C-alpha positions as a printed NumPy array, in Angstrom:
array([[  0.141,  -0.391,  -0.048],
       [  1.347,   3.5  ,  -0.716],
       [ -0.674,   6.699,  -0.207],
       [ -0.694,   9.86 ,  -2.088],
       [ -2.359,  13.635,  -1.15 ],
       [ -5.663,  13.921,  -3.161],
       [ -4.041,  17.009,  -3.992],
       [ -2.103,  15.612,  -6.349],
       [ -4.682,  14.253,  -8.154],
       [ -6.588,  17.479,  -8.151],
       [ -3.733,  20.032,  -8.988],
       [ -1.732,  17.944, -11.676],
       [ -4.261,  15.281, -13.173],
       [ -1.953,  14.18 , -15.872],
       [  0.959,  13.387, -13.689],
       [ -1.605,  11.689, -11.174],
       [ -2.788,   9.845, -14.463],
       [  0.607,   8.268, -15.483],
       [  0.945,   7.031, -11.63 ],
       [ -2.443,   5.935, -11.284],
       [ -2.252,   3.806, -14.336],
       [  1.134,   2.225, -13.625],
       [  0.194,   1.005,  -9.85 ],
       [ -3.189,  -0.512, -11.334],
       [ -1.775,  -2.075, -14.258],
       [  0.771,  -3.57 , -11.799],
       [ -1.954,  -4.323,  -8.999],
       [  0.03 ,  -1.829,  -6.47 ],
       [ -2.961,  -0.914,  -4.016],
       [ -2.786,   2.984,  -3.324],
       [ -4.857,   5.285,  -1.074],
       [ -5.6  ,   8.832,  -1.714],
       [ -5.145,  11.245,   1.81 ],
       [ -7.725,  14.044,   2.046],
       [ -7.023,  16.858,   3.941],
       [ -3.213,  17.539,   2.953],
       [ -2.466,  21.388,   2.034],
       [  0.739,  20.391,  -0.206],
       [  1.363,  17.484,  -2.466],
       [  4.678,  16.214,  -0.862],
       [  3.345,  13.699,   1.53 ],
       [  6.646,  12.466,   2.424],
       [  7.542,  15.445,   4.18 ],
       [  4.964,  15.817,   6.726],
       [  3.615,  12.099,   7.589],
       [  4.693,   9.921,   9.725],
       [  8.026,   7.708,   9.391],
       [  7.569,   4.424,   8.498],
       [  9.86 ,   2.379,  10.32 ],
       [ 11.51 ,  -1.409,   9.712],
       [  9.089,  -2.869,  12.519],
       [  5.887,  -1.822,  10.502],
       [  5.282,   1.03 ,  13.188],
       [  5.071,   4.867,  12.375],
       [  7.025,   7.653,  14.262],
       [  5.624,  11.238,  14.494],
       [  7.699,  14.316,  14.737],
       [  7.125,  18.115,  14.693],
       [  6.867,  19.236,  10.986],
       [  7.594,  22.725,  11.433],
       [ 10.011,  24.008,   8.237],
       [ 11.636,  27.066,   8.045],
       [ 10.928,  27.47 ,   4.264],
       [  7.188,  27.562,   5.069],
       [  7.121,  30.53 ,   7.6  ],
       [  5.878,  32.91 ,   5.389],
       [  3.628,  30.36 ,   3.671],
       [  1.754,  28.782,   6.636],
       [ -1.182,  27.898,   4.631],
       [  0.875,  25.202,   2.919],
       [  2.18 ,  23.465,   6.098],
       [  0.056,  20.449,   6.749],
       [ -0.6  ,  19.727,  10.636],
       [ -1.594,  16.476,  11.909],
       [ -2.013,  14.533,  15.544],
       [  1.285,  13.416,  17.221],
       [  1.106,  10.067,  17.754],
       [  2.319,   8.179,  21.256],
       [  5.831,   7.46 ,  19.332],
       [  6.734,  10.779,  18.749],
       [ 10.547,  11.549,  18.05 ],
       [ 10.603,  14.946,  20.182],
       [ 12.617,  16.753,  17.322],
       [ 11.673,  19.005,  14.438],
       [ 11.762,  17.622,  11.251],
       [ 10.818,  17.237,   7.609],
       [ 10.41 ,  13.911,   6.47 ],
       [ 11.949,  13.903,   3.402],
       [ 15.258,  14.541,   5.527],
       [ 14.887,  10.773,   6.625],
       [ 15.96 ,   8.482,   3.926],
       [ 16.18 ,   5.007,   5.782],
       [ 17.127,   1.486,   4.508],
       [ 16.737,  -1.198,   7.038],
       [ 18.539,  -0.029,  10.034],
       [ 20.462,   2.977,   8.727],
       [ 19.434,   6.437,   7.963],
       [ 20.513,   9.251,   5.629],
       [ 19.944,  12.741,   6.99 ],
       [ 20.91 ,  16.314,   6.251],
       [ 22.814,  17.865,   8.883],
       [ 20.109,  20.565,   8.88 ],
       [ 18.462,  18.627,  11.302],
       [ 21.042,  19.915,  13.957],
       [ 20.138,  23.441,  13.102],
       [ 16.347,  22.867,  13.558],
       [ 16.525,  21.283,  16.84 ],
       [ 19.104,  24.02 ,  19.042],
       [ 17.753,  22.591,  22.301],
       [ 19.805,  19.454,  21.602],
       [ 23.255,  18.727,  20.914],
       [ 24.541,  16.626,  18.   ],
       [ 24.984,  13.685,  20.092],
       [ 21.396,  13.612,  21.845],
       [ 20.076,  14.272,  18.493],
       [ 21.26 ,  11.162,  17.036],
       [ 20.86 ,   9.056,  20.242],
       [ 16.838,  10.057,  20.025],
       [ 16.94 ,   9.278,  16.355],
       [ 18.435,   6.117,  16.927],
       [ 16.536,   4.944,  20.291],
       [ 12.827,   6.094,  18.912],
       [ 13.417,   5.336,  15.136],
       [ 15.145,   1.921,  15.843],
       [ 18.106,   2.395,  13.835],
       [ 21.614,   1.467,  14.168],
       [ 23.408,   4.195,  12.269],
       [ 22.424,   8.144,  11.654],
       [ 24.574,   9.19 ,   8.369],
       [ 24.689,  13.323,   8.655],
       [ 25.297,  14.666,   5.235],
       [ 26.37 ,  18.196,   4.953],
       [ 24.147,  20.883,   3.677],
       [ 24.832,  22.998,   0.458],
       [ 25.02 ,  26.252,   1.423],
       [ 21.894,  27.649,  -0.675],
       [ 19.943,  24.407,  -0.509],
       [ 17.083,  25.966,   1.995],
       [ 15.213,  22.403,   2.295],
       [ 17.969,  20.44 ,   3.429],
       [ 16.258,  17.05 ,   2.455],
       [ 18.176,  13.826,   1.942],
       [ 16.187,  12.506,  -0.244],
       [ 17.105,  14.896,  -2.692],
       [ 21.007,  14.55 ,  -1.988],
       [ 21.484,  10.824,  -1.465],
       [ 19.36 ,   7.421,  -1.85 ],
       [ 19.852,   3.565,  -1.116],
       [ 20.186,   1.341,  -3.831],
       [ 21.004,  -1.556,  -1.559],
       [ 22.493,  -1.837,   1.986],
       [ 25.894,  -1.091,   0.734],
       [ 25.374,   1.101,  -2.203],
       [ 24.527,   4.607,  -2.22 ],
       [ 23.077,   6.974,  -5.402],
       [ 24.294,  10.374,  -4.978],
       [ 23.324,  13.194,  -6.395],
       [ 25.237,  15.242,  -9.06 ],
       [ 27.263,  17.858,  -6.54 ],
       [ 29.911,  18.595,  -9.375],
       [ 29.054,  22.153,  -8.819],
       [ 30.111,  22.457,  -4.963],
       [ 33.633,  23.181,  -3.592],
       [ 36.086,  20.792,  -2.22 ],
       [ 35.037,  21.207,   1.37 ],
       [ 31.877,  20.044,   0.603],
       [ 32.869,  16.874,  -0.984],
       [ 35.352,  16.121,   1.561],
       [ 32.517,  16.256,   4.089],
       [ 30.203,  13.926,   1.691],
       [ 32.979,  11.435,   1.261],
       [ 33.508,  11.136,   5.015],
       [ 29.763,  10.68 ,   5.785],
       [ 29.528,   8.123,   3.395],
       [ 32.771,   6.318,   4.167],
       [ 32.372,   2.412,   3.937],
       [ 29.73 ,   2.609,   1.25 ],
       [ 30.136,   2.255,  -2.557],
       [ 29.228,   5.534,  -3.828],
       [ 27.273,   5.666,  -7.327],
       [ 26.908,   9.262,  -8.633],
       [ 24.692,  10.817, -10.922],
       [ 26.332,  13.104, -13.691],
       [ 24.082,  15.555, -15.445],
       [ 25.244,  17.074, -18.76 ],
       [ 26.962,  20.548, -19.064],
       [ 23.999,  21.665, -20.861],
       [ 21.665,  20.648, -17.682],
       [ 24.203,  22.224, -15.373],
       [ 24.557,  25.39 , -16.932],
       [ 20.926,  25.88 , -18.193],
       [ 18.962,  24.546, -14.887],
       [ 21.832,  24.062, -11.839],
       [ 19.25 ,  21.829, -10.158],
       [ 17.984,  18.404, -10.436],
       [ 15.551,  16.442,  -8.107],
       [ 15.793,  13.088,  -9.993],
       [ 16.614,  11.647,  -6.869],
       [ 13.302,  12.545,  -4.997],
       [ 11.854,   9.445,  -6.495],
       [  9.458,   6.875,  -5.024],
       [  9.779,   3.126,  -4.786],
       [  7.027,   0.548,  -3.944],
       [  7.784,  -2.981,  -4.525],
       [  9.733,  -3.459,  -7.849],
       [  8.417,  -0.056,  -9.197],
       [ 10.762,   3.075,  -9.321],
       [  8.368,   6.37 ,  -9.865],
       [ 10.774,   8.461, -11.332],
       [ 10.094,  12.699, -11.553],
       [ 10.673,  14.064, -15.126],
       [ 10.422,  17.481, -16.42 ],
       [  9.736,  17.536, -19.737],
       [ 13.301,  18.579, -21.104],
       [ 16.384,  16.925, -22.593],
       [ 17.764,  15.462, -19.665],
       [ 14.997,  13.279, -18.836],
       [ 15.855,  10.785, -21.375],
       [ 19.568,  10.485, -20.154],
       [ 18.569,  10.236, -16.473],
       [ 15.895,   7.713, -17.364],
       [ 18.622,   5.378, -19.154],
       [ 20.943,   5.736, -16.316],
       [ 18.361,   4.823, -13.809],
       [ 17.882,   1.71 , -15.628],
       [ 21.441,   0.703, -15.319],
       [ 21.747,   1.248, -11.968],
       [ 18.304,  -0.216, -10.628],
       [ 18.285,  -3.376, -12.905],
       [ 15.656,  -5.172, -10.655],
       [ 13.311,  -2.327, -11.33 ],
       [ 10.909,  -0.797, -13.403],
       [ 11.532,   2.362, -14.256],
       [  7.728,   4.924, -14.238],
       [  8.819,   8.265, -15.757],
       [  6.11 ,  10.782, -14.576]])
């Protein structure tokens, strides 16, 4: 079962039509959730944990301070992290999780060690990997920076425009894992300077890959088909 905001179907019917068709064709059950103020459900819904339980948190992102009408609030559960967090900054594979270090500045009342201990204890993970924050990235979401391929390999977005300091921190954070890097064309980097292709959704053997109607889409789709050989890539 996978859930989407009904708002997605209402605001982007063509995109939703492609997603819905792919899910129904392959017998994947889904639900549309009412009452969402934004389409990005991953950012504000409870975290799905390895044991099948869910963990709530305080969703109060700084980038929505001037747009409170876009912030979805929901009742906090008995199992609660006790930290300010965006769900997009929690990319978990089994008992390890990738998180941007923005989590530290969002919770100034706690030290780094306290924050890591709280996440390990309440989310039931054994390792919290803190990724360096790109200076101009106001979101600080790990799911747009790095994604798990499997328990030993991590897919990393194209950070070729960043300096040596950022790369050194990223390499230290991911030490011990095999890094597979996305590489965008010079045309893409010079014209767009962004890439949210890593913000995909996996469900069973499907990978729902965001595309943007630009030349880079085809190259990225082919690269994903090489990396995720056991998945069916569904562009949307």
